[in-house]
Structure formats: structure tokens, C-alpha cells
mmCIF file of the protein (N, C-alpha, C, O) and its ligand, coordinates in Angstrom:
data_MODEL
# 
_entry.id   MODEL 
# 
loop_
_entity.id 
_entity.type 
_entity.pdbx_number_of_molecules 
1 polymer     1 
2 non-polymer 1 
# 
_entity_poly.entity_id                      1 
_entity_poly.type                           'polypeptide(L)' 
_entity_poly.nstd_linkage                   no 
_entity_poly.nstd_monomer                   no 
_entity_poly.pdbx_seq_one_letter_code       MYKCLRCKKVVTELIEGKVMCPYCGYRILMKMRPEIVKRVQAR 
_entity_poly.pdbx_seq_one_letter_code_can   MYKCLRCKKVVTELIEGKVMCPYCGYRILMKMRPEIVKRVQAR 
_entity_poly.pdbx_strand_id                 A 
# 
loop_
_entity_poly_seq.entity_id 
_entity_poly_seq.num 
_entity_poly_seq.mon_id 
_entity_poly_seq.hetero 
1 1  MET n 
1 2  TYR n 
1 3  LYS n 
1 4  CYS n 
1 5  LEU n 
1 6  ARG n 
1 7  CYS n 
1 8  LYS n 
1 9  LYS n 
1 10 VAL n 
1 11 VAL n 
1 12 THR n 
1 13 GLU n 
1 14 LEU n 
1 15 ILE n 
1 16 GLU n 
1 17 GLY n 
1 18 LYS n 
1 19 VAL n 
1 20 MET n 
1 21 CYS n 
1 22 PRO n 
1 23 TYR n 
1 24 CYS n 
1 25 GLY n 
1 26 TYR n 
1 27 ARG n 
1 28 ILE n 
1 29 LEU n 
1 30 MET n 
1 31 LYS n 
1 32 MET n 
1 33 ARG n 
1 34 PRO n 
1 35 GLU n 
1 36 ILE n 
1 37 VAL n 
1 38 LYS n 
1 39 ARG n 
1 40 VAL n 
1 41 GLN n 
1 42 ALA n 
1 43 ARG n 
# 
loop_
_struct_asym.id 
_struct_asym.entity_id 
A 1 
B 2 
# 
loop_
_chem_comp.id 
_chem_comp.type 
_chem_comp.mon_nstd_flag 
ALA 'L-peptide linking' y 
ARG 'L-peptide linking' y 
CYS 'L-peptide linking' y 
GLN 'L-peptide linking' y 
GLU 'L-peptide linking' y 
GLY 'peptide linking'   y 
ILE 'L-peptide linking' y 
LEU 'L-peptide linking' y 
LYS 'L-peptide linking' y 
MET 'L-peptide linking' y 
PRO 'L-peptide linking' y 
THR 'L-peptide linking' y 
TYR 'L-peptide linking' y 
VAL 'L-peptide linking' y 
ZN  non-polymer         . 
# 
_pdbx_entity_nonpoly.entity_id   2 
_pdbx_entity_nonpoly.name        ? 
_pdbx_entity_nonpoly.comp_id     ZN 
# 
_pdbx_nonpoly_scheme.asym_id         B 
_pdbx_nonpoly_scheme.entity_id       2 
_pdbx_nonpoly_scheme.mon_id          ZN 
_pdbx_nonpoly_scheme.ndb_seq_num     1 
_pdbx_nonpoly_scheme.pdb_seq_num     101 
_pdbx_nonpoly_scheme.auth_seq_num    101 
_pdbx_nonpoly_scheme.pdb_mon_id      ZN 
_pdbx_nonpoly_scheme.auth_mon_id     ZN 
_pdbx_nonpoly_scheme.pdb_strand_id   A 
_pdbx_nonpoly_scheme.pdb_ins_code    . 
# 
loop_
_atom_site.group_PDB 
_atom_site.id 
_atom_site.type_symbol 
_atom_site.label_atom_id 
_atom_site.label_alt_id 
_atom_site.label_comp_id 
_atom_site.label_asym_id 
_atom_site.label_entity_id 
_atom_site.label_seq_id 
_atom_site.pdbx_PDB_ins_code 
_atom_site.Cartn_x 
_atom_site.Cartn_y 
_atom_site.Cartn_z 
_atom_site.occupancy 
_atom_site.B_iso_or_equiv 
_atom_site.pdbx_formal_charge 
_atom_site.auth_seq_id 
_atom_site.auth_comp_id 
_atom_site.auth_asym_id 
_atom_site.auth_atom_id 
_atom_site.pdbx_PDB_model_num 
ATOM   1   N  N  . MET A 1 1  ? 105.091 77.104  150.478 1.00 0.00 ? 1   MET A N  1 
ATOM   2   C  CA . MET A 1 1  ? 104.050 76.083  150.560 1.00 0.00 ? 1   MET A CA 1 
ATOM   3   C  C  . MET A 1 1  ? 102.737 76.614  150.016 1.00 0.00 ? 1   MET A C  1 
ATOM   4   O  O  . MET A 1 1  ? 102.375 77.774  150.216 1.00 0.00 ? 1   MET A O  1 
ATOM   5   N  N  . TYR A 1 2  ? 102.038 75.734  149.323 1.00 0.00 ? 2   TYR A N  1 
ATOM   6   C  CA . TYR A 1 2  ? 100.745 76.112  148.775 1.00 0.00 ? 2   TYR A CA 1 
ATOM   7   C  C  . TYR A 1 2  ? 99.702  75.069  149.150 1.00 0.00 ? 2   TYR A C  1 
ATOM   8   O  O  . TYR A 1 2  ? 100.015 73.912  149.428 1.00 0.00 ? 2   TYR A O  1 
ATOM   9   N  N  . LYS A 1 3  ? 98.465  75.516  149.148 1.00 0.00 ? 3   LYS A N  1 
ATOM   10  C  CA . LYS A 1 3  ? 97.384  74.581  149.430 1.00 0.00 ? 3   LYS A CA 1 
ATOM   11  C  C  . LYS A 1 3  ? 96.374  74.664  148.304 1.00 0.00 ? 3   LYS A C  1 
ATOM   12  O  O  . LYS A 1 3  ? 95.914  75.745  147.933 1.00 0.00 ? 3   LYS A O  1 
ATOM   13  N  N  . CYS A 1 4  ? 96.042  73.517  147.776 1.00 0.00 ? 4   CYS A N  1 
ATOM   14  C  CA . CYS A 1 4  ? 95.083  73.478  146.685 1.00 0.00 ? 4   CYS A CA 1 
ATOM   15  C  C  . CYS A 1 4  ? 93.684  73.755  147.221 1.00 0.00 ? 4   CYS A C  1 
ATOM   16  O  O  . CYS A 1 4  ? 93.272  73.193  148.235 1.00 0.00 ? 4   CYS A O  1 
ATOM   17  N  N  . LEU A 1 5  ? 92.980  74.607  146.543 1.00 0.00 ? 5   LEU A N  1 
ATOM   18  C  CA . LEU A 1 5  ? 91.652  74.969  147.019 1.00 0.00 ? 5   LEU A CA 1 
ATOM   19  C  C  . LEU A 1 5  ? 90.607  73.929  146.616 1.00 0.00 ? 5   LEU A C  1 
ATOM   20  O  O  . LEU A 1 5  ? 89.469  73.977  147.084 1.00 0.00 ? 5   LEU A O  1 
ATOM   21  N  N  . ARG A 1 6  ? 90.977  73.024  145.782 1.00 0.00 ? 6   ARG A N  1 
ATOM   22  C  CA . ARG A 1 6  ? 90.025  72.016  145.339 1.00 0.00 ? 6   ARG A CA 1 
ATOM   23  C  C  . ARG A 1 6  ? 90.141  70.724  146.143 1.00 0.00 ? 6   ARG A C  1 
ATOM   24  O  O  . ARG A 1 6  ? 89.158  70.246  146.709 1.00 0.00 ? 6   ARG A O  1 
ATOM   25  N  N  . CYS A 1 7  ? 91.344  70.167  146.189 1.00 0.00 ? 7   CYS A N  1 
ATOM   26  C  CA . CYS A 1 7  ? 91.500  68.889  146.891 1.00 0.00 ? 7   CYS A CA 1 
ATOM   27  C  C  . CYS A 1 7  ? 92.080  69.080  148.289 1.00 0.00 ? 7   CYS A C  1 
ATOM   28  O  O  . CYS A 1 7  ? 92.232  68.119  149.043 1.00 0.00 ? 7   CYS A O  1 
ATOM   29  N  N  . LYS A 1 8  ? 92.403  70.328  148.630 1.00 0.00 ? 8   LYS A N  1 
ATOM   30  C  CA . LYS A 1 8  ? 92.879  70.680  149.968 1.00 0.00 ? 8   LYS A CA 1 
ATOM   31  C  C  . LYS A 1 8  ? 94.196  69.995  150.328 1.00 0.00 ? 8   LYS A C  1 
ATOM   32  O  O  . LYS A 1 8  ? 94.508  69.807  151.504 1.00 0.00 ? 8   LYS A O  1 
ATOM   33  N  N  . LYS A 1 9  ? 94.948  69.633  149.322 1.00 0.00 ? 9   LYS A N  1 
ATOM   34  C  CA . LYS A 1 9  ? 96.230  69.026  149.600 1.00 0.00 ? 9   LYS A CA 1 
ATOM   35  C  C  . LYS A 1 9  ? 97.310  70.093  149.630 1.00 0.00 ? 9   LYS A C  1 
ATOM   36  O  O  . LYS A 1 9  ? 97.234  71.115  148.948 1.00 0.00 ? 9   LYS A O  1 
ATOM   37  N  N  . VAL A 1 10 ? 98.311  69.817  150.439 1.00 0.00 ? 10  VAL A N  1 
ATOM   38  C  CA . VAL A 1 10 ? 99.407  70.769  150.560 1.00 0.00 ? 10  VAL A CA 1 
ATOM   39  C  C  . VAL A 1 10 ? 100.448 70.482  149.507 1.00 0.00 ? 10  VAL A C  1 
ATOM   40  O  O  . VAL A 1 10 ? 100.960 69.368  149.404 1.00 0.00 ? 10  VAL A O  1 
ATOM   41  N  N  . VAL A 1 11 ? 100.754 71.493  148.732 1.00 0.00 ? 11  VAL A N  1 
ATOM   42  C  CA . VAL A 1 11 ? 101.756 71.364  147.687 1.00 0.00 ? 11  VAL A CA 1 
ATOM   43  C  C  . VAL A 1 11 ? 103.026 72.055  148.159 1.00 0.00 ? 11  VAL A C  1 
ATOM   44  O  O  . VAL A 1 11 ? 103.052 73.268  148.365 1.00 0.00 ? 11  VAL A O  1 
ATOM   45  N  N  . THR A 1 12 ? 104.058 71.274  148.322 1.00 0.00 ? 12  THR A N  1 
ATOM   46  C  CA . THR A 1 12 ? 105.297 71.855  148.825 1.00 0.00 ? 12  THR A CA 1 
ATOM   47  C  C  . THR A 1 12 ? 106.210 72.280  147.690 1.00 0.00 ? 12  THR A C  1 
ATOM   48  O  O  . THR A 1 12 ? 106.885 73.306  147.766 1.00 0.00 ? 12  THR A O  1 
ATOM   49  N  N  . GLU A 1 13 ? 106.220 71.473  146.635 1.00 0.00 ? 13  GLU A N  1 
ATOM   50  C  CA . GLU A 1 13 ? 107.079 71.814  145.521 1.00 0.00 ? 13  GLU A CA 1 
ATOM   51  C  C  . GLU A 1 13 ? 106.241 72.278  144.341 1.00 0.00 ? 13  GLU A C  1 
ATOM   52  O  O  . GLU A 1 13 ? 105.331 71.591  143.875 1.00 0.00 ? 13  GLU A O  1 
ATOM   53  N  N  . LEU A 1 14 ? 106.578 73.445  143.890 1.00 0.00 ? 14  LEU A N  1 
ATOM   54  C  CA . LEU A 1 14 ? 105.817 74.013  142.792 1.00 0.00 ? 14  LEU A CA 1 
ATOM   55  C  C  . LEU A 1 14 ? 106.777 74.497  141.717 1.00 0.00 ? 14  LEU A C  1 
ATOM   56  O  O  . LEU A 1 14 ? 107.761 75.179  142.001 1.00 0.00 ? 14  LEU A O  1 
ATOM   57  N  N  . ILE A 1 15 ? 106.479 74.139  140.502 1.00 0.00 ? 15  ILE A N  1 
ATOM   58  C  CA . ILE A 1 15 ? 107.336 74.581  139.409 1.00 0.00 ? 15  ILE A CA 1 
ATOM   59  C  C  . ILE A 1 15 ? 107.130 76.074  139.206 1.00 0.00 ? 15  ILE A C  1 
ATOM   60  O  O  . ILE A 1 15 ? 106.007 76.560  139.080 1.00 0.00 ? 15  ILE A O  1 
ATOM   61  N  N  . GLU A 1 16 ? 108.227 76.770  139.179 1.00 0.00 ? 16  GLU A N  1 
ATOM   62  C  CA . GLU A 1 16 ? 108.154 78.216  139.077 1.00 0.00 ? 16  GLU A CA 1 
ATOM   63  C  C  . GLU A 1 16 ? 107.535 78.648  137.754 1.00 0.00 ? 16  GLU A C  1 
ATOM   64  O  O  . GLU A 1 16 ? 107.954 78.213  136.682 1.00 0.00 ? 16  GLU A O  1 
ATOM   65  N  N  . GLY A 1 17 ? 106.546 79.499  137.850 1.00 0.00 ? 17  GLY A N  1 
ATOM   66  C  CA . GLY A 1 17 ? 105.864 79.969  136.655 1.00 0.00 ? 17  GLY A CA 1 
ATOM   67  C  C  . GLY A 1 17 ? 104.648 79.125  136.304 1.00 0.00 ? 17  GLY A C  1 
ATOM   68  O  O  . GLY A 1 17 ? 103.823 79.514  135.477 1.00 0.00 ? 17  GLY A O  1 
ATOM   69  N  N  . LYS A 1 18 ? 104.547 77.954  136.950 1.00 0.00 ? 18  LYS A N  1 
ATOM   70  C  CA . LYS A 1 18 ? 103.399 77.097  136.684 1.00 0.00 ? 18  LYS A CA 1 
ATOM   71  C  C  . LYS A 1 18 ? 102.660 76.808  137.976 1.00 0.00 ? 18  LYS A C  1 
ATOM   72  O  O  . LYS A 1 18 ? 103.004 75.889  138.719 1.00 0.00 ? 18  LYS A O  1 
ATOM   73  N  N  . VAL A 1 19 ? 101.647 77.602  138.227 1.00 0.00 ? 19  VAL A N  1 
ATOM   74  C  CA . VAL A 1 19 ? 100.855 77.388  139.433 1.00 0.00 ? 19  VAL A CA 1 
ATOM   75  C  C  . VAL A 1 19 ? 99.760  76.370  139.119 1.00 0.00 ? 19  VAL A C  1 
ATOM   76  O  O  . VAL A 1 19 ? 98.723  76.691  138.539 1.00 0.00 ? 19  VAL A O  1 
ATOM   77  N  N  . MET A 1 20 ? 100.033 75.144  139.523 1.00 0.00 ? 20  MET A N  1 
ATOM   78  C  CA . MET A 1 20 ? 99.076  74.081  139.273 1.00 0.00 ? 20  MET A CA 1 
ATOM   79  C  C  . MET A 1 20 ? 99.238  72.969  140.301 1.00 0.00 ? 20  MET A C  1 
ATOM   80  O  O  . MET A 1 20 ? 100.351 72.580  140.654 1.00 0.00 ? 20  MET A O  1 
ATOM   81  N  N  . CYS A 1 21 ? 98.113  72.472  140.765 1.00 0.00 ? 21  CYS A N  1 
ATOM   82  C  CA . CYS A 1 21 ? 98.158  71.378  141.730 1.00 0.00 ? 21  CYS A CA 1 
ATOM   83  C  C  . CYS A 1 21 ? 98.609  70.102  141.033 1.00 0.00 ? 21  CYS A C  1 
ATOM   84  O  O  . CYS A 1 21 ? 98.015  69.704  140.031 1.00 0.00 ? 21  CYS A O  1 
ATOM   85  N  N  . PRO A 1 22 ? 99.654  69.455  141.550 1.00 0.00 ? 22  PRO A N  1 
ATOM   86  C  CA . PRO A 1 22 ? 100.131 68.223  140.917 1.00 0.00 ? 22  PRO A CA 1 
ATOM   87  C  C  . PRO A 1 22 ? 99.196  67.043  141.156 1.00 0.00 ? 22  PRO A C  1 
ATOM   88  O  O  . PRO A 1 22 ? 99.318  66.009  140.499 1.00 0.00 ? 22  PRO A O  1 
ATOM   89  N  N  . TYR A 1 23 ? 98.269  67.194  142.091 1.00 0.00 ? 23  TYR A N  1 
ATOM   90  C  CA . TYR A 1 23 ? 97.380  66.080  142.410 1.00 0.00 ? 23  TYR A CA 1 
ATOM   91  C  C  . TYR A 1 23 ? 96.129  66.071  141.536 1.00 0.00 ? 23  TYR A C  1 
ATOM   92  O  O  . TYR A 1 23 ? 95.734  65.033  141.005 1.00 0.00 ? 23  TYR A O  1 
ATOM   93  N  N  . CYS A 1 24 ? 95.518  67.238  141.398 1.00 0.00 ? 24  CYS A N  1 
ATOM   94  C  CA . CYS A 1 24 ? 94.256  67.277  140.663 1.00 0.00 ? 24  CYS A CA 1 
ATOM   95  C  C  . CYS A 1 24 ? 94.311  68.222  139.459 1.00 0.00 ? 24  CYS A C  1 
ATOM   96  O  O  . CYS A 1 24 ? 93.396  68.244  138.636 1.00 0.00 ? 24  CYS A O  1 
ATOM   97  N  N  . GLY A 1 25 ? 95.369  68.984  139.367 1.00 0.00 ? 25  GLY A N  1 
ATOM   98  C  CA . GLY A 1 25 ? 95.504  69.862  138.212 1.00 0.00 ? 25  GLY A CA 1 
ATOM   99  C  C  . GLY A 1 25 ? 94.786  71.190  138.353 1.00 0.00 ? 25  GLY A C  1 
ATOM   100 O  O  . GLY A 1 25 ? 94.683  71.959  137.398 1.00 0.00 ? 25  GLY A O  1 
ATOM   101 N  N  . TYR A 1 26 ? 94.296  71.449  139.542 1.00 0.00 ? 26  TYR A N  1 
ATOM   102 C  CA . TYR A 1 26 ? 93.598  72.700  139.770 1.00 0.00 ? 26  TYR A CA 1 
ATOM   103 C  C  . TYR A 1 26 ? 94.585  73.867  139.787 1.00 0.00 ? 26  TYR A C  1 
ATOM   104 O  O  . TYR A 1 26 ? 95.720  73.751  140.251 1.00 0.00 ? 26  TYR A O  1 
ATOM   105 N  N  . ARG A 1 27 ? 94.108  74.984  139.266 1.00 0.00 ? 27  ARG A N  1 
ATOM   106 C  CA . ARG A 1 27 ? 95.055  76.079  139.077 1.00 0.00 ? 27  ARG A CA 1 
ATOM   107 C  C  . ARG A 1 27 ? 95.039  77.134  140.165 1.00 0.00 ? 27  ARG A C  1 
ATOM   108 O  O  . ARG A 1 27 ? 95.865  78.047  140.162 1.00 0.00 ? 27  ARG A O  1 
ATOM   109 N  N  . ILE A 1 28 ? 94.118  77.014  141.080 1.00 0.00 ? 28  ILE A N  1 
ATOM   110 C  CA . ILE A 1 28 ? 94.048  78.024  142.128 1.00 0.00 ? 28  ILE A CA 1 
ATOM   111 C  C  . ILE A 1 28 ? 94.603  77.448  143.424 1.00 0.00 ? 28  ILE A C  1 
ATOM   112 O  O  . ILE A 1 28 ? 94.017  76.561  144.045 1.00 0.00 ? 28  ILE A O  1 
ATOM   113 N  N  . LEU A 1 29 ? 95.739  77.981  143.800 1.00 0.00 ? 29  LEU A N  1 
ATOM   114 C  CA . LEU A 1 29 ? 96.389  77.532  145.017 1.00 0.00 ? 29  LEU A CA 1 
ATOM   115 C  C  . LEU A 1 29 ? 96.496  78.683  146.001 1.00 0.00 ? 29  LEU A C  1 
ATOM   116 O  O  . LEU A 1 29 ? 96.693  79.841  145.631 1.00 0.00 ? 29  LEU A O  1 
ATOM   117 N  N  . MET A 1 30 ? 96.361  78.326  147.244 1.00 0.00 ? 30  MET A N  1 
ATOM   118 C  CA . MET A 1 30 ? 96.462  79.344  148.276 1.00 0.00 ? 30  MET A CA 1 
ATOM   119 C  C  . MET A 1 30 ? 97.871  79.310  148.856 1.00 0.00 ? 30  MET A C  1 
ATOM   120 O  O  . MET A 1 30 ? 98.398  78.256  149.211 1.00 0.00 ? 30  MET A O  1 
ATOM   121 N  N  . LYS A 1 31 ? 98.447  80.471  148.936 1.00 0.00 ? 31  LYS A N  1 
ATOM   122 C  CA . LYS A 1 31 ? 99.801  80.550  149.461 1.00 0.00 ? 31  LYS A CA 1 
ATOM   123 C  C  . LYS A 1 31 ? 99.773  80.421  150.984 1.00 0.00 ? 31  LYS A C  1 
ATOM   124 O  O  . LYS A 1 31 ? 99.011  81.095  151.678 1.00 0.00 ? 31  LYS A O  1 
ATOM   125 N  N  . MET A 1 32 ? 100.629 79.532  151.470 1.00 0.00 ? 32  MET A N  1 
ATOM   126 C  CA . MET A 1 32 ? 100.671 79.323  152.906 1.00 0.00 ? 32  MET A CA 1 
ATOM   127 C  C  . MET A 1 32 ? 101.980 79.845  153.467 1.00 0.00 ? 32  MET A C  1 
ATOM   128 O  O  . MET A 1 32 ? 103.044 79.768  152.852 1.00 0.00 ? 32  MET A O  1 
ATOM   129 N  N  . ARG A 1 33 ? 101.842 80.372  154.652 1.00 0.00 ? 33  ARG A N  1 
ATOM   130 C  CA . ARG A 1 33 ? 103.067 80.839  155.301 1.00 0.00 ? 33  ARG A CA 1 
ATOM   131 C  C  . ARG A 1 33 ? 103.647 79.717  156.150 1.00 0.00 ? 33  ARG A C  1 
ATOM   132 O  O  . ARG A 1 33 ? 102.928 79.067  156.910 1.00 0.00 ? 33  ARG A O  1 
ATOM   133 N  N  . PRO A 1 34 ? 104.932 79.496  156.019 1.00 0.00 ? 34  PRO A N  1 
ATOM   134 C  CA . PRO A 1 34 ? 105.569 78.538  156.915 1.00 0.00 ? 34  PRO A CA 1 
ATOM   135 C  C  . PRO A 1 34 ? 105.494 79.028  158.348 1.00 0.00 ? 34  PRO A C  1 
ATOM   136 O  O  . PRO A 1 34 ? 105.579 80.224  158.627 1.00 0.00 ? 34  PRO A O  1 
ATOM   137 N  N  . GLU A 1 35 ? 105.335 78.080  159.240 1.00 0.00 ? 35  GLU A N  1 
ATOM   138 C  CA . GLU A 1 35 ? 105.108 78.491  160.629 1.00 0.00 ? 35  GLU A CA 1 
ATOM   139 C  C  . GLU A 1 35 ? 106.409 78.869  161.313 1.00 0.00 ? 35  GLU A C  1 
ATOM   140 O  O  . GLU A 1 35 ? 106.931 78.159  162.173 1.00 0.00 ? 35  GLU A O  1 
ATOM   141 N  N  . ILE A 1 36 ? 106.890 79.981  160.903 1.00 0.00 ? 36  ILE A N  1 
ATOM   142 C  CA . ILE A 1 36 ? 108.082 80.524  161.555 1.00 0.00 ? 36  ILE A CA 1 
ATOM   143 C  C  . ILE A 1 36 ? 107.700 81.845  162.201 1.00 0.00 ? 36  ILE A C  1 
ATOM   144 O  O  . ILE A 1 36 ? 107.272 82.790  161.538 1.00 0.00 ? 36  ILE A O  1 
ATOM   145 N  N  . VAL A 1 37 ? 107.862 81.876  163.472 1.00 0.00 ? 37  VAL A N  1 
ATOM   146 C  CA . VAL A 1 37 ? 107.482 83.094  164.190 1.00 0.00 ? 37  VAL A CA 1 
ATOM   147 C  C  . VAL A 1 37 ? 108.680 84.037  164.246 1.00 0.00 ? 37  VAL A C  1 
ATOM   148 O  O  . VAL A 1 37 ? 109.702 83.764  164.876 1.00 0.00 ? 37  VAL A O  1 
ATOM   149 N  N  . LYS A 1 38 ? 108.505 85.121  163.578 1.00 0.00 ? 38  LYS A N  1 
ATOM   150 C  CA . LYS A 1 38 ? 109.578 86.111  163.581 1.00 0.00 ? 38  LYS A CA 1 
ATOM   151 C  C  . LYS A 1 38 ? 109.243 87.234  164.535 1.00 0.00 ? 38  LYS A C  1 
ATOM   152 O  O  . LYS A 1 38 ? 108.142 87.784  164.527 1.00 0.00 ? 38  LYS A O  1 
ATOM   153 N  N  . ARG A 1 39 ? 110.201 87.549  165.338 1.00 0.00 ? 39  ARG A N  1 
ATOM   154 C  CA . ARG A 1 39 ? 109.983 88.653  166.273 1.00 0.00 ? 39  ARG A CA 1 
ATOM   155 C  C  . ARG A 1 39 ? 110.643 89.910  165.729 1.00 0.00 ? 39  ARG A C  1 
ATOM   156 O  O  . ARG A 1 39 ? 111.847 89.963  165.474 1.00 0.00 ? 39  ARG A O  1 
ATOM   157 N  N  . VAL A 1 40 ? 109.821 90.890  165.569 1.00 0.00 ? 40  VAL A N  1 
ATOM   158 C  CA . VAL A 1 40 ? 110.347 92.169  165.117 1.00 0.00 ? 40  VAL A CA 1 
ATOM   159 C  C  . VAL A 1 40 ? 110.294 93.144  166.288 1.00 0.00 ? 40  VAL A C  1 
ATOM   160 O  O  . VAL A 1 40 ? 109.236 93.436  166.846 1.00 0.00 ? 40  VAL A O  1 
ATOM   161 N  N  . GLN A 1 41 ? 111.432 93.614  166.620 1.00 0.00 ? 41  GLN A N  1 
ATOM   162 C  CA . GLN A 1 41 ? 111.476 94.521  167.750 1.00 0.00 ? 41  GLN A CA 1 
ATOM   163 C  C  . GLN A 1 41 ? 111.128 95.936  167.316 1.00 0.00 ? 41  GLN A C  1 
ATOM   164 O  O  . GLN A 1 41 ? 111.640 96.470  166.332 1.00 0.00 ? 41  GLN A O  1 
ATOM   165 N  N  . ALA A 1 42 ? 110.247 96.499  168.091 1.00 0.00 ? 42  ALA A N  1 
ATOM   166 C  CA . ALA A 1 42 ? 109.862 97.890  167.813 1.00 0.00 ? 42  ALA A CA 1 
ATOM   167 C  C  . ALA A 1 42 ? 110.908 98.839  168.386 1.00 0.00 ? 42  ALA A C  1 
ATOM   168 O  O  . ALA A 1 42 ? 111.413 98.639  169.491 1.00 0.00 ? 42  ALA A O  1 
ATOM   169 N  N  . ARG A 1 43 ? 111.211 99.844  167.636 1.00 0.00 ? 43  ARG A N  1 
ATOM   170 C  CA . ARG A 1 43 ? 112.217 100.793 168.115 1.00 0.00 ? 43  ARG A CA 1 
ATOM   171 C  C  . ARG A 1 43 ? 111.564 101.901 168.909 1.00 0.00 ? 43  ARG A C  1 
ATOM   172 O  O  . ARG A 1 43 ? 112.251 102.799 169.396 1.00 0.00 ? 43  ARG A O  1 
HETATM 173 ZN ZN . ZN  B 2 .  ? 94.465  69.779  144.010 1.00 0.00 2 101 ZN  A ZN 1 
# 
């Protein structure tokens, strides 16, 4: 998931190799982490 820094819309589908907002055409997108909580056990 990506978030456009210009229009603040969430971009879920992104063409690989082409980082561009499909809504406004802005090229700077912020990578978002999916909200999956992973538990890593310490040894
Ligand atoms: Zn945008």
C-alpha cells in the first residue's frame, strides 16, 4: 500500500516499476505498512 503525498489518497494497486499516483499523477508516494502485527519471539 502506498499513500500519495500530494492528494493523500491511498494507492493500493501500483504498477511495478512505475511509482505514480493514479489520481493526481504525483510521483512521490509514501510506503505504508499493512496493519499486520507480527510477533517475533526473542530467544
Ligand atoms: Zn495523488
